[in-house]
N, C-alpha and C positions, 0 to 999 in steps of 0.2 A: 533212522527213517522214524518218522513223530508218530508214536501212535494215536489214534484216533478212536473215539469209540463206535465210530459210523464202520471200520473196519474191524473184522470180527480176529485177526488176526494178527496183529501189532506180534512185534518181538521186543523180547524183553532180556536184560542180562548183554545187549552191548555193549562189550567190553574188551579193551587193546588194550595188551601190554603195552608197557614203553617200550618202545622200539631204539634201538642203536643203530649206529649211523652203519649206511648198505656199503657192500662191499663191492667192488665193480670185477669184470668177469677176468680180470688176469690176478685175481688176489687180494686188491690193495683196496685202502678204503676210499673213500669219495676222493678227498680232497689228492690224492695219487701216492703218497708215502705211504708207508707203513711196509711191513714185511708180508713176503707169498704168504696165502695159506695153509700150501702144501710144502713144507721142507723138500728139495731132494727134486723138486719141479725144473723140468727140463734134462735131468737124467736118462741116462739111454733105457729103453724095457721101463712097462710099467706093472706097480705091483698093488694088489688086492688090496691094499692097506696105507691110511695116506695119516703121515704122523703131521700133525696140524703147529702149528706157534703157539708161541703162549697169548698173544691175542685174538686169535682163531682159537682155542680151546678156553678162553672166558667167554667169546662170543657168544661159543657151543653153550656152555653154564648157562646165562645167561638166559638162554633162547629155550633150554630145560627147563627153569625154575619160571618163564611166560608160559609155558605150557603145559606147565600143573596148574598155576593159577587161574589164568582162564578155563579148563576143564572145572578146573573144584567150582568156581563158580556158575558153570553152567549148569552142573550138575546140580548145583544147590536150587536153582531157579525152576528144574525139573521135578525137583523131589517134592518142594514146598509146592509147585504146582497141579500137581496130580493129573487129572484126568484133562484139565482145561488147558495144561504145558503140550506143544509137541517136541518133535527132538531137535534136540541141537544141532544148529550147522558152525564149522567155523572156517578162520582164513589161517591158511598155511605161510609160513617163511620156509626158506628151501637153509639150514644153517652151513656154514665152510663144510661138514664134515656131508655135504648130501644127504642129511635127513631133512624131512620135512615136520615142523613145530608148529601149532597151535598159536600164534600172537594175537587174535582177535574170533569172538562167538560171538551167537544170541541164541533165544530160543521163542519160539510165535509162542503168542498165548490167547488163549481166547476172552474175550472181554464184549463180547456182547450180550442184550438182555435175557435174559427168562423169560419164561409168560407170565408168571405169578411173582411178584415183587420180593416173596421173603425169600424165595429162590431164585432172585439176581443179589440181592442182600447175601445170602452166604456165597454166591459165588465171585462175589466182589471182594468178600474178607477174604477168599482163598487166591485171589488176583496178587491183590495187596502183598499180600505174606509172599507171596512166589515172587514177586517183583524187590521186596527188601531180603528175600532171605539169603544174598552172599554177605560177607562181611563187610564189603564192601562196592555197594548199590550205586553202580553208575547211572550220568545225568539219566540217562534211556528211563532206567528202574525206576529214578525216583518221579518221572514223566507219568509212567505208568501205574505206579502206587496213585498218585494224585489224583487220576483219571478213574480209578476204581473207587476212589473215596467220593466221587464225584455221581458218579454211577451207582453209588449205595446209598447218597443222600437224598437223588433224586426216586430210586425204587421204594426206601421210605417215606417219603412222602407220597407215593401212589398209594402205598399198606397206609399211611393216616386219610388220605382221600375215601379209600373206597373205605373204613370206618370196620365194622366186620370185627375182629376175633383178636386185631391190635391193642397196646396195652393201655394205650391209651383211647382207644375206643370204649376199653372196657372201665375204664375209669371214668368217660365221659358217661355211660351207663349207667351209673354206678352211684353220681353224683344227681343225675337227674333222678333217681328211683330216689334217695335220701332227700331230696325235694321234694317230691312228691308226697313222702310219709311224713315230712316236715309240716305241710300244708293241710295236710289234712287231719290230723290229730287235732288242730284248733289252731285258730283265727290268732296271730296275734305270739303265738308259744313258737318258739322254736325248737331243733330237733336238738337232746342233749347226747352226743356221744361218748 
């Protein structure tokens, strides 16, 4: 889902681990070749433990690694997002061992502007930090970070328009005061600083 600044909760961290070739119900890979998932399948009686083939054990290992990677990725978004980040949701894949493994995930984040430009600037800095928190940001993460930068620039522009106590507003006021002081000190003589 593409994040949009008009949406208050786009998802960051949409991350999917690389997928291996899916298995058919009969335990063979999609090409129809390969070993059965469970050795001894079809032998009389059921057992509580399943002995997996080498290929199935490798697939389980890959799913375990993907699960760890996806969960760490989403946890990084949540930790950096603070109160602006929601709970992670995951997409699961059932492994040949019958267990579910997280293979994709996302974390919603609030990118709505605040009532004050200064608060929006601070919020967008945190949103960007949350989007870029994982070691391997996804394309969606990068889009959200770019949108946070755009919203931050817009809020900074609004701060400048409001003048008041922004740094550029104070600098302009100081320059104006110096000019007025220089003009009142004597015609033709500038102010030496």
